[in-house]
MISE-618382 format. One record per atom (N, C-alpha, C): residue number from 1; atom name; x negated, y, z negated. Coordinates in Angstrom, 2 decimals. Each point is the difference from the previous one (the first is absolute). Example, Ala and Ser with C-alpha at 12.3 -4.5 7.8 and 13.67 -1.06 7.14 Angstrom:
BEGIN
lumgu_tordren_x_y_z
1_N_-13.19_-5.69_-7.80
1_CA_0.89_1.19_0.00
1_C_-0.90_1.20_0.00
2_N_0.35_1.05_0.72
2_CA_-0.82_1.19_-0.06
2_C_0.77_1.09_-0.73
This chain:
BEGIN
lumgu_tordren_x_y_z
1_N_-83.31_106.08_-126.38
1_CA_-1.04_0.47_0.89
1_C_-1.08_0.70_-0.82
2_N_-1.20_0.04_0.53
2_CA_-1.08_0.69_-0.69
2_C_0.34_1.47_-0.17
3_N_-0.47_0.57_-1.07
3_CA_0.21_1.43_-0.23
3_C_-0.79_0.81_1.03
4_N_0.30_1.29_0.05
4_CA_-0.69_0.86_0.97
4_C_-1.51_-0.06_-0.18
5_N_-0.46_-0.17_-1.21
5_CA_-1.44_-0.05_-0.25
5_C_-0.54_-1.43_0.04
6_N_0.87_-0.96_0.21
6_CA_-0.40_-1.40_0.10
6_C_-0.72_-0.50_-1.25
7_N_0.47_0.42_-1.16
7_CA_-0.63_-0.36_-1.26
7_C_0.69_-1.17_-0.70
8_N_0.61_-0.87_0.74
8_CA_0.67_-1.17_-0.57
8_C_-1.03_-0.97_-0.58
9_N_0.42_-0.83_-0.92
9_CA_-0.88_-1.03_-0.53
9_C_-0.23_-1.11_1.02
10_N_-1.03_-0.80_-0.21
10_CA_-0.30_-1.10_0.92
10_C_1.18_-0.95_0.13
11_N_0.66_-0.31_-1.12
11_CA_1.14_-0.91_0.04
11_C_1.12_0.58_0.85
12_N_0.25_1.30_-0.13
12_CA_1.05_0.64_0.79
12_C_-0.34_-0.01_1.49
13_N_-1.24_0.33_0.35
13_CA_-0.40_0.00_1.41
13_C_0.10_-1.41_0.58
14_N_-0.45_-0.98_-0.74
14_CA_0.09_-1.39_0.49
14_C_1.46_-0.41_0.13
15_N_0.86_0.49_-0.88
15_CA_1.43_-0.27_0.10
15_C_0.61_0.64_1.25
16_N_-0.43_1.21_0.33
16_CA_0.46_0.66_1.23
16_C_-0.44_-0.78_1.22
17_N_-1.22_-0.49_-0.02
17_CA_-0.51_-0.82_1.10
17_C_0.87_-1.26_0.15
18_N_0.28_-0.66_-1.12
18_CA_0.78_-1.24_0.03
18_C_1.43_0.25_0.50
19_N_0.56_1.17_-0.31
19_CA_1.39_0.29_0.35
19_C_0.15_0.71_1.35
20_N_-1.12_0.34_0.64
20_CA_0.05_0.78_1.23
20_C_0.66_-0.78_1.13
21_N_0.40_0.73_1.02
21_CA_0.68_-0.60_1.16
21_C_-0.93_-0.78_0.89
22_N_0.60_-0.49_1.08
22_CA_-0.72_-0.81_0.98
22_C_-0.97_0.88_0.80
23_N_-1.24_-0.43_0.15
23_CA_-0.96_0.75_0.81
23_C_0.11_-0.36_1.47
24_N_-0.47_0.91_0.84
24_CA_-0.12_-0.23_1.44
24_C_-1.30_0.67_0.45
25_N_-0.66_-0.60_1.01
25_CA_-1.31_0.54_0.41
25_C_0.09_1.45_0.46
26_N_1.12_0.40_0.60
26_CA_0.09_1.38_0.48
26_C_-0.05_1.03_-1.12
27_N_0.21_-0.42_-1.24
27_CA_-0.11_0.90_-1.15
27_C_-1.44_0.49_-0.19
28_N_-0.96_-0.72_0.57
28_CA_-1.41_0.35_-0.18
28_C_-0.59_0.74_1.20
29_N_0.68_0.02_1.13
29_CA_-0.56_0.67_1.17
29_C_-0.12_1.49_-0.29
30_N_-1.19_0.53_0.22
30_CA_-0.26_1.41_-0.23
30_C_-1.02_0.22_-1.09
31_N_-0.08_1.24_-0.45
31_CA_-0.96_0.38_-1.04
31_C_0.74_0.19_-1.31
32_N_-0.64_-0.49_-1.08
32_CA_0.61_0.04_-1.33
32_C_-0.97_0.59_-1.00
33_N_0.48_0.97_-0.75
33_CA_-0.77_0.60_-1.10
33_C_0.11_-0.94_-1.19
34_N_-1.12_-0.26_-0.67
34_CA_-0.04_-0.93_-1.13
34_C_-0.18_0.75_-1.31
35_N_0.53_-0.60_-1.06
35_CA_-0.30_0.48_-1.34
35_C_0.18_-1.15_-0.97
36_N_-0.80_0.03_-1.04
36_CA_0.12_-0.99_-1.05
36_C_1.19_0.38_-0.88
37_N_0.78_-0.98_-0.39
37_CA_1.14_0.22_-0.87
37_C_-0.12_-0.89_-1.22
38_N_0.78_0.32_-1.00
38_CA_-0.02_-0.78_-1.24
38_C_-0.51_0.85_-1.14
39_N_-0.45_-0.64_-1.05
39_CA_-0.46_0.75_-1.17
39_C_-1.24_0.84_0.33
40_N_-0.20_1.04_-0.81
40_CA_-1.11_0.93_0.23
40_C_-1.34_-0.66_0.10
41_N_-0.28_-0.99_-0.86
41_CA_-1.30_-0.66_0.04
41_C_-0.24_-0.63_1.36
42_N_1.04_-0.58_0.62
42_CA_-0.17_-0.64_1.31
42_C_-0.14_1.04_1.11
43_N_0.79_1.08_-0.05
43_CA_-0.08_1.02_1.03
43_C_-1.40_0.60_0.05
44_N_-0.66_0.13_-1.13
44_CA_-1.37_0.55_-0.03
44_C_-1.04_-1.08_0.30
45_N_0.15_-1.17_-0.57
45_CA_-0.95_-1.09_0.22
45_C_0.03_-0.49_1.45
46_N_1.18_-0.03_0.61
46_CA_0.13_-0.48_1.38
46_C_-0.88_0.73_0.98
47_N_-0.08_1.32_-0.14
47_CA_-0.83_0.81_0.90
47_C_-1.46_-0.45_-0.09
48_N_-0.50_-0.15_-1.22
48_CA_-1.39_-0.43_-0.18
48_C_-0.24_-1.43_0.44
49_N_0.96_-0.87_-0.25
49_CA_-0.14_-1.41_0.38
49_C_-0.08_-0.15_1.52
50_N_0.90_0.65_0.71
50_CA_-0.01_-0.09_1.46
50_C_-1.30_0.59_0.56
51_N_-0.47_1.09_-0.59
51_CA_-1.27_0.58_0.44
51_C_-1.15_-0.97_-0.24
52_N_-0.04_-0.62_-1.18
52_CA_-1.07_-0.94_-0.32
52_C_0.04_-1.23_0.91
53_N_1.18_-0.34_0.51
53_CA_0.14_-1.16_0.88
53_C_-0.19_0.35_1.47
54_N_-0.47_1.23_0.27
54_CA_-0.39_0.34_1.36
54_C_0.89_0.96_0.75
55_N_1.01_0.58_-0.65
55_CA_0.86_0.95_0.71
55_C_0.15_1.30_-0.78
56_N_-1.10_0.73_-0.22
56_CA_0.14_1.29_-0.69
56_C_0.82_0.97_0.84
57_N_0.88_0.73_-0.66
57_CA_0.83_0.97_0.71
57_C_1.19_-0.60_0.71
58_N_0.43_-1.21_-0.42
58_CA_1.14_-0.66_0.64
58_C_1.25_0.85_-0.16
59_N_0.65_0.31_1.13
59_CA_1.21_0.82_-0.03
59_C_1.18_-0.62_0.73
60_N_-0.20_-1.11_0.70
60_CA_1.13_-0.58_0.69
60_C_-0.35_-1.14_0.92
61_N_1.00_-0.37_0.80
61_CA_-0.12_-1.09_0.96
61_C_0.72_0.41_1.27
62_N_-0.42_-0.58_1.12
62_CA_0.75_0.18_1.24
62_C_0.04_-1.34_0.73
63_N_1.14_-0.22_0.68
63_CA_0.23_-1.27_0.70
63_C_0.59_0.28_1.37
64_N_-0.27_-0.92_0.94
64_CA_0.53_0.10_1.35
64_C_0.37_-1.40_0.48
65_N_0.93_-0.09_0.96
65_CA_0.43_-1.30_0.52
65_C_-1.12_-0.72_0.75
66_N_0.13_-1.31_0.07
66_CA_-0.91_-0.84_0.79
66_C_0.83_-0.72_1.06
67_N_-0.65_-0.86_0.77
67_CA_0.71_-0.79_1.00
67_C_1.01_-0.94_-0.66
68_N_-0.23_-0.36_-1.24
68_CA_0.92_-0.85_-0.75
68_C_0.97_0.92_-0.77
69_N_1.29_-0.05_0.28
69_CA_0.94_0.92_-0.65
69_C_0.13_-0.21_-1.51
70_N_-0.51_-1.11_-0.50
70_CA_0.07_-0.29_-1.43
70_C_-1.25_0.42_-0.76
71_N_-0.98_0.58_0.70
71_CA_-1.28_0.33_-0.61
71_C_-0.37_1.45_0.32
72_N_-0.54_0.68_-0.99
72_CA_-0.54_1.35_0.19
72_C_-1.48_-0.02_-0.32
73_N_-0.75_0.81_0.69
73_CA_-1.38_0.27_-0.37
73_C_-0.03_1.35_-0.68
74_N_-1.01_0.21_-0.83
74_CA_-0.09_1.27_-0.69
74_C_-1.37_0.24_-0.57
75_N_-0.09_1.12_-0.71
75_CA_-1.25_0.35_-0.69
75_C_0.34_0.91_-1.17
76_N_-0.84_-0.07_-1.00
76_CA_0.11_0.92_-1.13
76_C_-0.57_1.34_0.44
77_N_0.45_1.05_-0.65
77_CA_-0.46_1.35_0.32
77_C_-0.67_0.61_-1.22
78_N_-1.16_0.60_0.23
78_CA_-0.77_0.64_-1.04
78_C_-0.09_1.48_0.30
79_N_-0.06_0.82_-1.04
79_CA_-0.19_1.43_0.17
79_C_-1.47_0.32_-0.24
80_N_-0.67_0.50_1.04
80_CA_-1.42_0.36_-0.07
80_C_-0.18_1.41_0.55
81_N_-0.49_0.90_-0.83
81_CA_-0.24_1.39_0.40
81_C_1.23_0.61_0.66
82_N_1.17_-0.29_-0.56
82_CA_1.25_0.57_0.48
82_C_0.60_-0.65_1.22
83_N_-0.64_-1.05_0.52
83_CA_0.50_-0.68_1.20
83_C_0.33_-1.45_-0.32
84_N_1.01_-0.54_0.69
84_CA_0.33_-1.41_-0.15
84_C_-0.99_-0.84_0.80
85_N_-0.51_-1.04_-0.64
85_CA_-0.97_-0.90_0.62
85_C_0.55_-1.42_-0.15
86_N_0.00_-0.78_1.09
86_CA_0.48_-1.38_-0.13
86_C_-0.98_-0.87_-0.77
87_N_0.55_-0.91_-0.76
87_CA_-0.79_-1.00_-0.71
87_C_0.19_-1.33_0.70
88_N_-0.29_-1.09_-0.67
88_CA_0.05_-1.30_0.65
88_C_1.42_-0.43_0.36
89_N_0.12_-0.95_0.94
89_CA_1.30_-0.38_0.54
89_C_0.84_-0.85_-0.95
90_N_1.30_0.00_0.32
90_CA_0.98_-0.81_-0.74
90_C_0.94_-0.63_1.02
91_N_0.72_-0.97_-0.46
91_CA_1.04_-0.65_0.81
91_C_1.22_-0.18_-0.90
92_N_1.19_0.23_0.53
92_CA_1.22_-0.10_-0.80
92_C_1.06_-0.83_0.72
93_N_0.77_-0.70_-0.80
93_CA_1.15_-0.78_0.49
93_C_0.93_-0.25_-1.17
94_N_1.22_-0.37_0.28
94_CA_0.91_-0.42_-1.06
94_C_-0.33_-1.45_-0.32
95_N_-0.22_-0.27_-1.28
95_CA_-0.37_-1.35_-0.45
95_C_0.44_-0.14_-1.46
96_N_0.00_-1.22_-0.52
96_CA_0.36_-0.17_-1.41
96_C_-1.01_0.69_-0.94
97_N_0.52_0.66_-1.00
97_CA_-0.83_0.64_-1.01
97_C_-0.69_-1.04_-0.86
98_N_-1.26_0.25_-0.35
98_CA_-0.69_-0.87_-0.97
98_C_0.65_0.10_-1.37
99_N_0.66_1.11_-0.25
99_CA_0.54_0.25_-1.33
99_C_1.32_-0.71_-0.26
100_N_0.91_-0.01_1.01
100_CA_1.31_-0.62_-0.26
100_C_0.52_-0.86_1.15
101_N_-0.78_-0.11_1.07
101_CA_0.41_-0.86_1.12
101_C_1.02_0.62_0.93
102_N_0.53_1.18_-0.32
102_CA_0.97_0.67_0.86
102_C_-0.73_0.82_1.07
103_N_0.69_0.33_1.09
103_CA_-0.67_0.74_1.07
103_C_-0.55_1.35_-0.46
104_N_-1.19_0.30_0.49
104_CA_-0.66_1.29_-0.24
104_C_-0.81_0.34_1.24
105_N_-0.30_1.25_0.16
105_CA_-0.98_0.40_1.00
105_C_-1.36_-0.32_-0.61
106_N_-0.68_-0.98_0.55
106_CA_-1.27_-0.45_-0.56
106_C_-1.13_0.52_0.88
107_N_-0.87_0.78_-0.62
107_CA_-1.13_0.60_0.69
107_C_-1.26_-0.77_-0.41
108_N_-0.73_-0.49_1.00
108_CA_-1.25_-0.72_-0.26
108_C_-1.17_0.77_0.60
109_N_-1.18_-0.34_-0.47
109_CA_-1.23_0.69_0.40
109_C_-0.94_-1.02_0.64
110_N_0.01_-0.10_1.33
110_CA_-0.89_-0.96_0.68
110_C_-1.42_0.56_0.12
111_N_-0.92_-0.86_0.41
111_CA_-1.35_0.45_0.35
111_C_0.17_1.08_1.07
112_N_-0.63_1.13_-0.10
112_CA_-1.20_0.35_-0.71
112_C_0.21_0.65_-1.37
113_N_1.17_-0.12_-0.58
113_CA_0.20_0.54_-1.35
113_C_-0.99_-0.65_-0.96
114_N_-0.48_0.75_-0.98
114_CA_-0.92_-0.59_-0.98
114_C_0.65_-1.18_-0.74
115_N_-0.86_-0.89_-0.50
115_CA_0.44_-1.22_-0.67
115_C_1.06_0.28_-1.06
116_N_-0.18_1.00_-0.85
116_CA_0.93_0.25_-1.08
116_C_1.41_0.32_0.51
117_N_0.11_0.64_1.15
117_CA_1.33_0.32_0.55
117_C_0.62_-1.20_0.70
118_N_-0.81_-0.93_0.47
118_CA_0.57_-1.20_0.62
118_C_0.64_-0.91_-1.05
119_N_-0.20_0.27_-1.28
119_CA_0.61_-0.76_-1.08
119_C_1.34_0.62_-0.44
120_N_0.39_1.07_0.66
120_CA_1.15_0.80_-0.42
120_C_1.09_-0.01_1.06
121_N_1.24_0.05_-0.44
121_CA_1.11_0.34_0.88
121_C_0.76_1.15_-0.64
122_N_0.51_0.87_0.84
122_CA_0.93_1.02_-0.45
122_C_1.38_-0.50_0.39
123_N_0.90_-0.02_-0.94
123_CA_1.37_-0.44_0.26
123_C_0.91_1.20_-0.18
124_N_0.86_0.24_0.99
124_CA_0.83_1.20_0.02
124_C_1.46_-0.35_0.24
125_N_0.86_0.78_-0.63
125_CA_1.44_-0.10_0.22
125_C_0.59_1.40_0.00
126_N_1.15_0.17_0.68
126_CA_0.59_1.34_0.08
126_C_0.51_0.47_-1.36
127_N_-0.35_1.24_-0.32
127_CA_0.42_0.62_-1.25
127_C_1.14_0.97_0.28
128_N_-0.14_0.77_1.05
128_CA_0.99_0.98_0.46
128_C_-0.31_0.23_1.47
129_N_0.90_0.65_0.75
129_CA_-0.33_0.26_1.40
129_C_-1.35_0.73_0.12
130_N_-0.91_-0.58_0.78
130_CA_-1.31_0.59_0.20
130_C_-1.01_-0.27_-1.10
131_N_0.38_-0.73_-1.04
131_CA_-0.91_-0.30_-1.12
131_C_-0.04_-1.50_-0.27
132_N_-1.21_-0.46_-0.30
132_CA_-0.22_-1.40_-0.34
132_C_-0.70_-0.09_-1.34
133_N_0.40_-0.96_-0.81
133_CA_-0.71_-0.27_-1.24
133_C_-0.91_-1.19_0.28
134_N_-1.24_0.10_-0.43
134_CA_-0.98_-1.04_0.28
134_C_-0.66_-0.51_-1.25
135_N_-0.42_-1.24_0.07
135_CA_-0.80_-0.62_-1.05
135_C_-1.22_-0.61_0.67
136_N_-1.17_0.35_-0.49
136_CA_-1.24_-0.60_0.50
136_C_-0.27_-1.23_-0.84
137_N_-0.09_-1.14_0.68
137_CA_-0.14_-1.29_-0.66
137_C_-1.30_-0.65_0.46
138_N_-0.75_-0.56_-0.92
138_CA_-1.26_-0.65_0.33
138_C_0.14_-1.51_-0.13
139_N_-0.74_-0.72_0.84
139_CA_-0.06_-1.45_-0.15
139_C_-0.91_-0.37_-1.17
140_N_-0.78_0.98_-0.46
140_CA_-0.84_-0.19_-1.19
140_C_0.86_0.26_-1.23
141_N_-0.39_-0.46_-1.17
141_CA_0.86_0.14_-1.18
141_C_0.06_1.41_-0.59
142_N_-0.50_1.02_0.70
142_CA_-0.04_1.34_-0.58
142_C_1.31_0.79_0.13
143_N_0.82_-0.28_1.01
143_CA_1.25_0.74_0.19
143_C_1.13_-0.96_0.35
144_N_0.27_-0.98_-0.82
144_CA_0.96_-1.03_0.39
144_C_1.43_0.51_0.13
145_N_0.36_1.10_-0.67
145_CA_1.37_0.51_0.07
145_C_0.12_1.26_0.84
146_N_-1.10_0.46_0.55
146_CA_0.01_1.14_0.90
146_C_-0.10_1.34_-0.70
147_N_-0.72_0.91_0.65
147_CA_-0.13_1.37_-0.49
147_C_0.69_0.92_1.00
148_N_0.80_0.95_-0.49
148_CA_0.94_0.72_0.86
148_C_-0.53_1.25_0.70
149_N_0.59_0.23_1.16
149_CA_-0.20_1.23_0.75
149_C_1.26_0.24_0.81
150_N_0.05_1.16_0.61
150_CA_1.16_0.38_0.80
150_C_-0.50_0.56_1.32
151_N_0.72_-0.30_1.08
151_CA_-0.27_0.58_1.31
151_C_1.21_0.79_0.45
152_N_-0.24_1.22_0.45
152_CA_1.06_0.84_0.54
152_C_-0.34_0.35_1.44
153_N_0.93_-0.31_0.90
153_CA_-0.23_0.24_1.43
153_C_-0.16_1.49_0.27
154_N_-1.00_0.32_0.81
154_CA_-0.20_1.39_0.42
154_C_0.73_0.21_1.32
155_N_0.57_1.17_0.19
155_CA_0.73_0.27_1.25
155_C_-0.96_0.30_1.15
156_N_-0.71_-1.01_0.44
156_CA_-0.98_0.18_1.08
156_C_0.24_-1.07_1.06
157_N_-0.60_0.18_1.13
157_CA_0.10_-0.96_1.09
157_C_-0.65_-1.32_-0.39
158_N_0.39_-1.06_0.64
158_CA_-0.61_-1.31_-0.21
158_C_-1.47_0.08_0.34
159_N_-0.86_-0.47_-0.91
159_CA_-1.45_0.05_0.29
159_C_-0.36_-0.87_1.19
160_N_-1.01_0.42_0.69
160_CA_-0.53_-0.77_1.11
160_C_-1.01_-1.01_-0.53
161_N_0.01_-1.22_0.52
161_CA_-1.03_-0.97_-0.40
161_C_-1.38_0.53_0.33
162_N_-1.02_-0.36_-0.80
162_CA_-1.35_0.46_0.30
162_C_-0.51_-0.60_1.30
163_N_-0.92_0.73_0.64
163_CA_-0.64_-0.52_1.20
163_C_0.75_0.36_1.18
């Protein structure tokens, strides 16, 4: 398992992802605090990269059920002036991973997400109760093996869908 500070190497984090248990959509329902994990260069670079790609202050994700029990809707969460602000929408389901073909919680970014995010999927698997290890994978050749992050469930009520 990742160390308390999540300073594992990329190979180790990818190995944890590959060895993780079976995902289920209910693992994503609720609000999750995010953090970049892996080597120091990535933990620092990830913050700037996500900001440059349109999500400055990214701190987490939240998901809620839809009419389809196999699909969740969600949104990224940004911290602005001390308050959580929703970012563009996401959709999640269990599907084969681009990385190894095994089941993962696959998060996609539909329109109205910016073009660069529509080229990305976040793939998640359970790391420990309430924690998921994720790899952000691009259909472009820039992140073919995925860049790591971790989501930890917050003890809060299920978010309400917008609107």
